[in-house]
N, C-alpha and C positions, 0 to 999 in steps of 0.2 A: 792297759787295758780293764778293767770289771767285766767279769762274767756275769752275763744276767741269771739270778735268782729263778729257778723252777717255778711256772705257773702253780701257783696254788689253789687256784679256786677257777671252779670248772662246772660248765651246764647240764643239765641232767633231764633231759624229757617226760614224766609219768604216766601212762596208759591212759589217764582220763586228760591224756593236752595239757595241762601245768610243765610248770617248768622248776626245780629244785638250783638252789646255788649248793654243790659240795665241793666243801677240801676235798682238794684229791691226795694227800700225806693219809686223811686219817676215812675216808668216806661216807662221811656226815654229815648230813646240812646246815649247812652257814649259819650263825647267829647273829644280827645284829641288835646293842642291849638287850638282849633274851627272846629280840624275836627270833623266829625260826626266817629265813626264806627259801621257803617252800611255797605251792599256792601261785608260782608267780605267771603271768605272760612273756610268753621268749624275752618281747623288750626289756620290762621291768628286768627279769633275771642276767637277763647281758649288759645293764647297767648297775646291776651290782656287784658282778663278776671283773665287772673290767674294775669297780672303786674299791674293791680289797682288793686287790691284785697289785692295785697299783699302793695303795697303802701298805702290804705287804714284802713290796720291792724297794721301798723308802724305807721300813723298819728293818729289813737284811742287811741295808746300804748296796745294793746292784744297782744299777745304771737304768732307766726305763729306751724301747725305742719303740 
């Protein structure tokens, strides 16, 4: 049985009500193609976090549950 890798990306709500996807290992905002994933609504941020975590799990060789 393979262990599931730790979740790499999570969400942070900002004081202005928008959301940022951030790297839990570094604490820095995540970026895709040099576009920082901040100032998003909650649904957009959640979708990006799921997508990035799935990609991270795939690259790390872990299973996805």
